[in-house]
C-alpha positions in Angstrom: 0.0 0.0 0.0 2.3 2.7 -1.1 1.0 6.3 -0.4 -1.6 5.1 2.0 -1.6 5.0 5.5 -3.8 2.1 5.6 -4.9 2.5 9.0 -1.2 2.6 10.3 -0.7 4.4 13.6 2.1 7.2 13.6 5.0 6.8 16.2 3.4 9.7 18.2 0.2 7.8 18.5 1.9 4.7 19.7 4.2 6.6 22.1 1.1 8.5 23.8 -0.7 5.3 24.2 2.2 3.5 25.6 3.5 6.2 27.8 0.4 8.0 29.6 0.9 11.3 31.1 3.3 10.6 34.4 1.3 13.5 36.2 -1.9 11.4 35.8 -0.1 8.2 37.0 1.3 10.5 40.0 -2.3 11.7 40.9 -3.6 8.1 40.8 -0.9 6.8 42.9 -0.4 9.5 45.4 -3.1 12.4 45.4 -6.2 10.6 44.9 -5.5 8.2 48.0 -5.1 11.4 50.1 -8.4 13.1 48.7 -10.3 9.9 49.4 -9.2 9.4 52.9 -9.2 13.2 53.9 -11.5 15.1 51.8 -14.2 13.4 49.4 -16.4 12.4 52.4 -17.2 16.0 53.1 -16.4 17.6 49.7 -17.5 15.1 47.0 -20.4 14.0 45.3 -23.6 15.1 47.1 -21.5 16.4 50.1 -20.2 20.0 49.6 -19.4 21.3 52.9 -18.7 25.0 52.5 -20.0 24.8 48.9 -16.9 22.8 47.9 -16.7 19.8 45.8 -13.3 18.3 45.2 -14.1 15.3 42.9 -13.5 17.1 39.8 -11.0 19.5 38.3 -13.6 22.0 37.3 -15.2 21.9 40.8 -11.9 22.6 42.5 -11.1 25.6 40.4 -14.5 26.8 41.0 -13.9 26.5 44.6 -16.6 27.0 47.4 -17.7 29.6 49.6 -14.2 30.9 50.1 -13.3 30.7 46.4 -11.1 28.6 44.7 -9.0 26.3 46.7 -6.2 25.2 44.0 -4.2 27.8 41.7 -2.7 25.5 39.2 1.1 25.8 39.1 1.0 27.9 42.4 0.8 25.7 45.4 2.1 28.7 47.6 -1.2 30.7 46.4 -3.5 27.5 47.0 -5.8 27.7 49.9 -5.9 23.7 50.0 -2.1 23.5 50.6 -2.6 26.3 53.4 -5.2 24.3 55.1 -3.7 21.1 55.2 0.1 22.4 55.9 1.3 21.9 59.7 1.8 25.6 60.2 -1.9 26.2 60.8 -3.0 26.0 64.6 -4.8 22.9 65.8 -7.7 25.2 67.0 -8.0 27.2 63.5 -11.6 26.6 62.3 -10.3 26.4 58.8 -7.8 23.5 59.4 -8.1 20.4 57.2 -9.1 17.8 58.0 -11.1 19.5 61.0 -10.5 16.5 63.3 -8.4 13.9 63.8 -4.7 13.4 62.8 -3.0 15.9 60.4 -2.0 14.8 56.9 1.4 13.1 56.8 4.1 15.3 55.4 4.5 13.2 52.2 0.9 13.7 51.7 1.0 17.2 51.9 4.4 17.1 49.6 2.2 14.8 47.3 -0.7 17.4 47.2 1.9 20.6 46.9 3.6 18.7 43.8 0.2 18.1 42.1 -1.0 21.7 42.4 2.4 22.7 41.2 2.1 20.6 38.1 -1.1 21.9 37.1 -3.7 19.8 39.1 -4.2 16.9 36.5 -7.0 14.7 37.2 -8.7 11.7 35.4 -12.1 12.8 35.6 
């Protein structure tokens, strides 16, 4: 079949199929479990405390009653990172999660990296 692609895939197409976005893999492995365990019970699906739904990227960017919680590429300006960071006082009403143990340092680091890399999600 000279001169006809005949349904053949280009090297770019094959590479994209075999090498998924590493940011999405990082989200699935490190960020999604943190959100599932600590955030989505109160801020996901039908539960939207403070008007915040964290189950999709667009909902995160829209934010809740206190505005957007993430600024893609700028974790230092993201409310989410401020609220889960250890520097927030235990009695601060904005501290997240509000009760129980704080997020582990590696979980906060995963969230920070995720925001820095653009808040890539699979939904």
